[in-house]
C-alpha positions as CSV (number, residue, x, y, z in Angstrom):
1,X,15.2,-5.8,-13.3
2,X,12.6,-7.0,-15.8
3,X,10.0,-9.4,-14.6
4,X,8.7,-12.2,-16.9
5,X,5.2,-10.7,-16.5
6,X,4.7,-7.1,-15.6
7,X,3.0,-7.0,-12.2
8,X,0.3,-4.6,-13.3
9,X,-0.8,-7.1,-15.9
10,X,-1.1,-9.7,-13.2
11,X,-3.3,-7.3,-11.2
12,X,-5.5,-6.4,-14.1
13,X,-6.3,-10.1,-14.4
14,X,-7.0,-10.3,-10.7
15,X,-9.2,-7.2,-10.6
16,X,-11.5,-8.9,-13.1
17,X,-12.1,-11.6,-10.6
18,X,-15.5,-11.6,-8.7
19,X,-13.7,-12.6,-5.5
20,X,-11.2,-9.7,-5.7
21,X,-13.9,-7.2,-6.6
22,X,-16.0,-8.4,-3.7
23,X,-13.1,-7.9,-1.3
24,X,-12.7,-4.3,-2.4
25,X,-16.4,-3.7,-1.7
26,X,-16.7,-5.0,1.8
27,X,-16.9,-2.2,4.3
28,X,-14.1,-2.2,6.9
29,X,-12.6,0.2,9.3
30,X,-8.8,0.3,9.6
31,X,-6.9,-2.6,7.9
32,X,-4.8,-2.8,11.1
33,X,-3.7,-0.7,14.1
34,X,-0.6,0.5,12.3
35,X,-2.7,2.3,9.6
36,X,-4.9,3.8,12.3
37,X,-1.7,5.1,14.1
38,X,-0.4,6.5,10.8
39,X,-3.6,8.3,10.0
40,X,-3.6,9.8,13.6
41,X,-0.1,11.0,12.9
42,X,-1.1,13.1,9.8
43,X,-4.7,14.0,10.6
44,X,-4.3,17.2,12.6
45,X,-1.6,18.6,10.3
46,X,-3.6,17.9,7.1
47,X,-7.1,18.4,8.4
48,X,-9.2,20.2,5.8
49,X,-6.4,20.6,3.3
50,X,-6.2,19.1,-0.2
51,X,-5.8,15.4,-0.1
52,X,-5.0,12.9,-2.8
53,X,-5.8,9.2,-2.4
54,X,-4.1,6.8,-4.8
55,X,-5.6,3.3,-5.5
56,X,-9.1,4.0,-4.3
57,X,-10.5,0.9,-5.9
58,X,-14.2,0.6,-5.3
59,X,-14.0,3.1,-2.5
60,X,-13.2,1.0,0.5
61,X,-11.0,3.5,2.3
62,X,-12.8,6.7,1.1
63,X,-14.9,7.0,4.3
64,X,-11.7,6.9,6.3
65,X,-9.6,9.4,4.3
66,X,-12.4,11.9,3.9
67,X,-12.5,12.2,7.7
68,X,-9.3,14.2,7.3
69,X,-10.5,16.4,4.4
70,X,-13.4,16.8,2.1
71,X,-11.0,18.6,-0.3
72,X,-10.5,15.2,-1.9
73,X,-9.2,13.7,-5.1
74,X,-9.1,9.9,-5.6
75,X,-7.5,8.0,-8.5
76,X,-7.3,4.4,-9.6
77,X,-6.0,2.5,-12.6
78,X,-8.9,0.1,-12.8
79,X,-11.9,1.5,-14.7
80,X,-14.2,-1.2,-13.4
81,X,-13.4,-0.6,-9.7
82,X,-13.4,3.2,-10.1
83,X,-16.9,3.1,-11.6
84,X,-18.2,1.3,-8.5
85,X,-16.6,4.0,-6.4
86,X,-18.2,6.7,-8.5
87,X,-21.6,5.1,-7.9
88,X,-21.1,5.1,-4.2
89,X,-19.5,8.5,-3.9
90,X,-20.9,10.7,-6.8
91,X,-20.0,13.9,-5.0
92,X,-16.2,13.2,-5.1
93,X,-13.5,14.0,-7.6
94,X,-12.6,10.4,-8.8
95,X,-10.3,10.0,-11.8
96,X,-9.0,7.2,-13.9
97,X,-5.2,7.7,-13.6
98,X,-2.0,5.6,-13.3
99,X,0.1,6.5,-10.2
100,X,3.2,6.3,-12.4
101,X,2.0,9.2,-14.5
102,X,-0.2,11.7,-12.6
103,X,0.6,14.6,-15.0
104,X,-3.1,15.5,-15.1
105,X,-2.7,16.6,-11.5
106,X,-1.1,19.9,-10.5
107,X,2.4,20.1,-8.9
108,X,2.9,21.3,-5.3
109,X,-0.8,21.2,-4.6
110,X,-1.7,18.5,-2.1
111,X,-1.0,18.5,1.6
112,X,-1.2,14.7,1.8
113,X,-1.0,11.9,-0.7
114,X,-2.1,8.5,0.6
115,X,-1.5,5.1,-1.0
116,X,-2.9,2.4,1.3
117,X,-3.5,-1.3,1.0
118,X,0.2,-1.9,-0.1
119,X,-0.8,-0.7,-3.5
120,X,2.7,0.5,-4.3
121,X,3.8,-3.2,-4.2
122,X,1.7,-3.9,-7.2
123,X,4.1,-2.4,-9.8
124,X,7.5,-3.5,-10.9
125,X,10.3,-2.1,-8.7
126,X,11.6,0.4,-11.3
127,X,8.0,1.8,-11.5
128,X,7.9,2.0,-7.7
129,X,10.4,4.9,-7.8
130,X,8.3,6.6,-10.5
131,X,5.2,6.4,-8.2
132,X,7.2,8.0,-5.4
133,X,8.5,10.7,-7.7
134,X,5.0,11.6,-8.8
135,X,3.8,11.7,-5.2
136,X,6.8,14.0,-4.5
137,X,5.8,16.3,-7.4
138,X,2.1,16.6,-6.5
139,X,2.4,17.4,-2.8
140,X,3.3,20.9,-1.7
141,X,6.6,21.7,0.0
142,X,6.3,20.5,3.6
143,X,3.5,18.1,2.6
144,X,3.3,14.4,3.5
145,X,2.9,11.1,1.9
146,X,1.5,8.0,3.6
147,X,1.9,4.5,2.0
148,X,2.1,0.9,3.1
149,X,4.4,-1.8,1.8
150,X,4.9,-5.5,2.5
151,X,7.9,-6.5,4.7
152,X,10.3,-9.1,3.3
153,X,11.3,-10.0,6.8
154,X,7.7,-10.6,7.8
155,X,5.6,-13.7,7.9
156,X,3.8,-12.9,4.7
157,X,6.9,-13.4,2.6
158,X,7.1,-17.0,3.7
159,X,3.5,-17.9,3.0
160,X,2.9,-21.0,0.9
161,X,-0.1,-22.8,-0.5
162,X,-0.3,-24.8,2.8
163,X,-1.3,-21.6,4.5
164,X,-4.9,-22.4,3.3
165,X,-5.1,-25.5,5.5
166,X,-8.1,-25.2,7.9
167,X,-7.1,-24.0,11.4
168,X,-8.1,-26.5,14.0
169,X,-10.9,-25.6,16.4
170,X,-12.6,-27.9,18.9
171,X,-15.9,-26.7,17.5
172,X,-16.8,-29.5,15.0
173,X,-19.2,-27.3,13.0
174,X,-16.7,-24.5,12.6
175,X,-13.8,-26.8,11.7
176,X,-16.1,-28.6,9.2
177,X,-17.0,-25.3,7.6
178,X,-13.3,-24.3,7.4
179,X,-12.5,-27.7,5.8
180,X,-15.3,-27.4,3.2
181,X,-14.1,-23.8,2.4
182,X,-10.5,-25.0,1.9
183,X,-11.6,-27.8,-0.4
184,X,-13.6,-25.4,-2.4
185,X,-10.8,-22.8,-2.9
186,X,-7.7,-24.9,-2.7
187,X,-7.6,-26.1,-6.3
188,X,-7.9,-22.6,-7.7
189,X,-5.4,-21.2,-5.2
190,X,-2.9,-24.0,-6.0
191,X,-3.3,-23.2,-9.7
192,X,-2.4,-19.6,-9.2
193,X,0.4,-20.4,-6.7
194,X,2.1,-22.8,-9.1
195,X,1.5,-20.4,-12.1
196,X,3.3,-17.6,-10.4
197,X,6.3,-19.5,-9.0
198,X,8.3,-18.7,-12.0
199,X,7.7,-15.0,-11.4
200,X,9.6,-15.0,-8.0
201,X,12.8,-13.1,-7.8
202,X,15.2,-12.0,-5.0
203,X,17.3,-8.8,-5.2
204,X,19.4,-6.8,-2.9
205,X,16.9,-5.2,-0.4
206,X,13.6,-6.5,-2.0
207,X,12.0,-9.6,-3.5
208,X,9.0,-10.4,-5.8
209,X,6.7,-13.2,-4.8
210,X,3.1,-14.4,-5.2
211,X,1.0,-13.3,-2.2
212,X,-1.5,-15.4,-0.4
213,X,-4.0,-12.5,-0.6
214,X,-6.8,-13.3,-3.1
215,X,-5.7,-16.9,-3.2
216,X,-2.3,-16.2,-4.8
217,X,-3.8,-14.4,-7.7
218,X,-1.3,-11.5,-7.3
219,X,2.4,-11.0,-7.4
220,X,3.9,-8.3,-5.2
221,X,7.1,-6.6,-4.1
222,X,8.3,-7.2,-0.6
223,X,10.9,-4.7,0.6
224,X,13.1,-4.2,3.7
225,X,13.3,-1.3,6.0
226,X,16.8,-0.2,5.0
227,X,15.9,-0.4,1.3
228,X,12.7,1.6,1.5
229,X,14.4,4.2,3.6
230,X,17.1,4.4,1.0
231,X,14.7,4.8,-1.8
232,X,12.7,7.5,-0.1
233,X,15.8,9.5,0.6
234,X,17.0,9.1,-3.0
235,X,13.7,10.7,-4.2
236,X,14.2,13.6,-1.8
237,X,11.8,12.7,1.1
238,X,12.5,12.9,4.8
239,X,10.9,10.2,6.9
240,X,8.6,11.4,9.6
241,X,7.6,8.1,11.0
242,X,7.2,4.4,10.3
243,X,4.5,2.2,11.9
244,X,4.2,-1.6,11.9
245,X,1.0,-3.5,11.1
246,X,-0.6,-5.5,13.8
247,X,0.2,-3.7,17.1
248,X,0.6,-0.3,15.5
249,X,3.8,0.5,17.3
250,X,6.2,3.0,15.8
251,X,9.4,1.7,14.3
252,X,12.4,3.9,15.0
253,X,15.4,4.8,12.8
254,X,17.8,2.5,14.6
255,X,15.7,-0.5,13.8
256,X,17.1,-2.4,10.8
257,X,14.8,-5.4,10.8
258,X,11.2,-6.1,11.8
259,X,8.9,-9.0,11.8
260,X,5.7,-7.1,11.0
261,X,3.6,-8.1,8.0
262,X,3.9,-4.7,6.4
263,X,5.0,-1.1,7.1
264,X,3.2,2.2,7.0
265,X,5.6,4.9,6.0
266,X,5.0,8.6,6.5
267,X,7.5,10.9,4.6
268,X,7.7,14.6,4.1
269,X,8.7,16.7,1.1
270,X,11.2,19.3,2.5
271,X,10.2,22.9,2.7
272,X,12.2,25.4,0.8
273,X,15.9,24.7,1.6
274,X,17.7,27.2,3.8
275,X,21.0,27.3,5.5
276,X,20.9,26.5,9.2
277,X,21.6,29.6,11.4
278,X,24.9,29.7,13.3
279,X,24.9,27.0,15.9
280,X,21.6,25.5,14.7
281,X,21.3,21.9,13.9
282,X,18.8,20.6,11.5
283,X,16.5,17.9,13.1
284,X,14.7,15.5,10.9
285,X,11.9,13.3,12.4
286,X,12.1,9.5,12.0
């Protein structure tokens, strides 16, 4: 389904913002417990093996991903952010590439491909499949992908401009600061929120909405568990595990709906197909 404005164009505008660029430079550890749990899941299997990170931005997650392997390739579509990452990590292989076309990278090479920070939500839904197909191509048989995606059944999907109201605290100085900050950013956030209202769409299994992140500058895809599972299977992946943001608990195959903010999916490219031996039953992790 065609959007009035391609999502990548919205993001290119956002990335030129000082506020967004600053957010991608601030050093953090894990964005949430779910991402930490997902990295724990893949770390031992992929330790020291070729690793691809998509959407490295200014290098925020590089110190985390390189804990798994120094055999590292990072890519990003923003030349401005990637240049900052190259200044910070000159020893690494960092390339200006679009995740929808990674033809410059070899097929069947990487043991793990990572796309954190819900980056896959930043392209139109038709291109989302192209990203997954490219990830499938570049990882070796038996290799893994790890990516995060916003949850349409989670609280983030229902965020509105009033989310920016200052949270009450009995500390008058802290509440005063929150109020001043809200008054400073609210007009700009309201402008972006109203500007992107027309871009919202609802489809079977996913929706497109402006996100409160970066003061509603961005428009993203929100998906559901069944739809993302379906899409991964249609590309050829087998799901190893799904973790929810926040508490980092694993979400099992029988779960059809969750109230987490976003999901962390771990999926595997099957090894060479073979027929099960007599009496053997193929078991796929979920």
